[in-house]
N, C-alpha and C positions, 0 to 999 in steps of 0.2 A: 158477197154472193155465195150461197151454199153450194158445196160440191155435189150435193144430192139433188140438185134440180133435175127435172125431167122435161120432156117435150111439152107436157101439159102446162108447164110454167110460161110457155112462150106467149100466152095471152097477156102476160104482164109486161111484155117488152114495150118500150116507147115506139110510137110510130102510128101512122094512120091505118085505117082498116084494110086498105089494099096491101100494104106492106105486111101486116100481121097475117093476112090470108096467104100471102106468098111464102112467109116463113113456115106456116103450118104445112103447106103443100110440099115445100122442100124437105122438111124434117120427116114427113110421112113417106116421101119418095126414097129417102135414104134407108129407111127401115124396110119398106115393102119391095121396091124395085131393085135397089142396089144391094139389098140384104146385108147392110152393115150391122155390126153387133150393137146391142142396146147401149153398151158403154160408149162406143164411138159416136152414136147418134146424140147421146146425152152430152158428151164433151163438145161436139161441133155446135150443138144448139146453145149450150152455155157460153161458148166463145162468141157466137154471133150476138147473143143478148148483151154481153159485156161490151162489144163494139158499138152497138146501137145506143146503149146507155152513155158511153163516152161521147158519141156523136151528138146526142141530144143535149149534152151539157155544153157543147160548143156551138152548135148550129141550129138548135131548136128541134121540134118534132121531126124525126126521120121519115122520109118518103122514098118511094122507089126512084123518082127523078133525082132526088138528092144523092142517092147512092151512085146512080149512073154518072152524075156530074162530079164525083169525088176527084180530088187531086192526089197525086202520090204523097204529098206532104201530109195529107189527112190520115192516110194509112200509117205512115211512119210515126206520126204523133201518137197514135194509139199503141203502136208497138213499143215506143219509147216510154209511154206511161206504164205499160205493163212491166217492162224491164225495171222501171224505177220501183215497182212494187215487188221486186225480187222474183219475178216469174222466170223460170229457167228457159234457156235457149230451146230445149226440146219442146216445152209447152208453147213457146212462141211459134215454132214450126207448125205445130198442130193448129194453133189459132189461125195462122195464115192459110193453111190448107182448108180449114172450115169456111173462112171468108171467100176463098176462091171457089169452093164448091157452091156456095150460094150465089156467087157472081155468075157462074156457068148456068146455074138454074134460071136466073133472071134473063140471061141472053137466050136460052132455049125457049123460054116462054114469050119471047118477043118484046121484052121490056127495054132492051138495049144492053150495051156492053159496059161493065164496070172496068174500064181499061186501066184505071189507077192500080188495080191489083196486080197487073202484069209488070208494073214498074218497080215493085218492091221485092228485094231479094230475101230469101229465107235465111235466118241466121245459121251459120255453120257450127255444127256441134259434132263432137266425135261420136261415132256409133259405139254403143256399149257392146263389149264382147260378151257372148254367152258364158255362163258360169256352170259348166257341167260338173258332175260328181265323178269320182274315180270308179273304176269298174267294180271294185269291192263294195264301195258305198252304195252304188246304184243297185247291185244284186241284193245287198242286205236290206235296202229300203223296200224292195219288192218281195222280200221273203216273209211268209206268213208266220214264221217262227218268232219274229221279233214282236208280234202282237198277240201271241198265244196266251199270255197272262192277262190280257185286258178283260174286263167284265162286260163283254158284249156277246151277242148271240153269234154262234158259229157261222151262220149264213151271211151275217154282215161282214165278218172278218174275211169270208171267201169273196164277197162282193168287192170289198176295197182292194183285195189282193188282185182280182181280175182287172180292175180299172188301172192299177199301177202297172200291171204287166203289159197292158196295151200302151201305156205311155212310154215305157222303156223299151219294150220288145218290138213295138211297131212304130214308135215315134210320133204317136198321135197327140194332138192338142187335147186338153182335157174336155173342151167343148165337143170335139169330134168323137171322143170315146163315149161321153154321156149322151151324145146325139144318136147313137146306134139304136136301131129297133131290135126287138126280139127276133124278128125274121132274119135280120142281117148278122146275127150272132156268129162269130167265127169259132166253129167247133172242130174237134178232131176229125180229120179227113178233108177239111177245107184248108187251102193253102193261101187264101187271100181274102180280103174284106174291102167292101166299097164304102168309103167315108165321104161325108159332105164337109168340105173345107171352107175357108174364107171366100166370101163372094159367091157362095152357092156352087162352088166348083167341086165336082166329084173326082175322086182318084182311087185307083186300086192300090192296096198296100199288102205286101206279103205278110203272112201270119206264121210265126214259129209254133212248132208243136207244143212247147211249154206254155205259150200264151193261150192256145186253143184249150189246153187242159185246165187252165186256171178259169177260163170262162165257163167251161162245161162243169167244173166243180161248184162254181157259184150257182148255175142254173139248177143243178141237182139239189143243192141245199136250200134254195130260196123257197119259203113257204107261201109266198104270195103269188097270185096269178100273173102270168106274163103273156098277155095276148100278142099275137104275131106283129101287129102294127103299133103296139105300145112300146114304151122305152125298155131297152134291155136292162138297164141299171135303175133300180127303184130305191126309194127311201124306206124307212121303217114302217111308214103308213101306206106304202104303195104308190105314192106319186113319184114323178121324175126326180132322180137323185141330184141334189144341189152340189155344185162344185166346191162349196164351202166345207161340205162334209169330208171330201177327199183332202182338201187343204188342211183341215184339222187333224185328219188321220196322219198325214205326213209330218205335221208339226210334232205330234206326239212321238212318232217313230224316230225323228231326228233327234229329239231330246234323249231318247233311250240309247241311240247310237252315238251320241256326241258329235253330231254333224252341225255345220254352221247354218245360220238362217237362210242362206242362199240355196239350201236343199229343199226345193219346193216341187210340186208336181210338174211344173214346166221345166225344171232343171233335169228331169228324167228324159224329156224330149231332147234337150240339148245334149245329154249324155249319150243318147241313141246316135245322134249325128256325129258327135266327136269320136266316139268309140269305133264307128264304121270307118271314119276317115283315118283313124290311127292304124286300122287294119287294111289300109290301101283301097278303101271304098272309092269308087269313081264319083267325082263331084256332081256331074250331071245326074247320075242315078240317085244320089242323096237328095238333090234338089227335087226330083220327082217324088221320092218317098215322103219328103216333108211337105210337099205341096207349096213350095215357095214359087211365087210368080216371077221373081228375079233371081238370077244366078248370084248377083252381088250379095244377096242376103245369105245364101248358103256359103259363100266364100269367107264369111266371118269365122267359120269353124276352122278354116285353114290357119287363121291368126291365133286361134285358141290352141291349136295343136302345136304351132311353132313356139308359142309362149310356154307351153307345157315342156317341150323338149329343152328350151333354154333354161327353164327352172331346174330340170333334172341335171343338166350339164353344170350349172353353177353350184348345185348342191354336191355333186359327185367328183368333179374334176379337181385334182390336187392343186392346180394353179389358178383356179377360177376366182379365188378371193384376192389375188394379187393385182 
């Protein structure tokens, strides 16, 4: 099954017409009502389709009553089959989350409860620690000087520099930075910006003067019209800027700087949080700045900082190697 499947492919899933209609309504609700990212909707839809294909091979054409009547062993059999296909524990967690989401949808719509989903434990997987950059590397990556020799128009260089400044200087996700409108542009004299984060939640983020200057330099250099309600950051032809352009920009810069492949746009957000914590930033405040729903997510950065300190100790202490 192709990883490039979209919700439009759901018409191909095995099942009767009522089930297919329910699947379409569920996927549409994820995107419109819950405002999940297109990638998440695609992944959940693909996982559900894989489950229904598996179910069809064992029990015939899937129906909603069949799902409601599932046993715990049916869910476990699917998870075991995916594990046999060398699917990672993290992907299995996502699959179970997607199935539970569809189960909750069926219950809300009055079809009944898929109680078997509650009897299956998600596989335990260690949470990946963020991989921040050093202060020097993060600053170098956001410095326009590293890209001065590139054969690109000056306004494009200024645009990329402004986006990267927001990622490291304000800790924004790339989607949040590229989601800003011209009206919302943080310019000199403004000390904060409102961003739309995950789940459609808004938050206020402080803006450093150096970040505001980078945005102002880009706006001044941009030869394309930037209407107030339109995107702040635009591509070479005037449309919304694609995240892939920024990813490509960072890839070229890290090659010039000799940085590892972990030096990505999102690593600048990790660096923002880690460097604040290293300078005695308060964890709750960092949580609010990053827009994390759970403090446990922000607490991962304390582990990163502890690992960094231990690494420095091991490298410097004269008896560390004994």
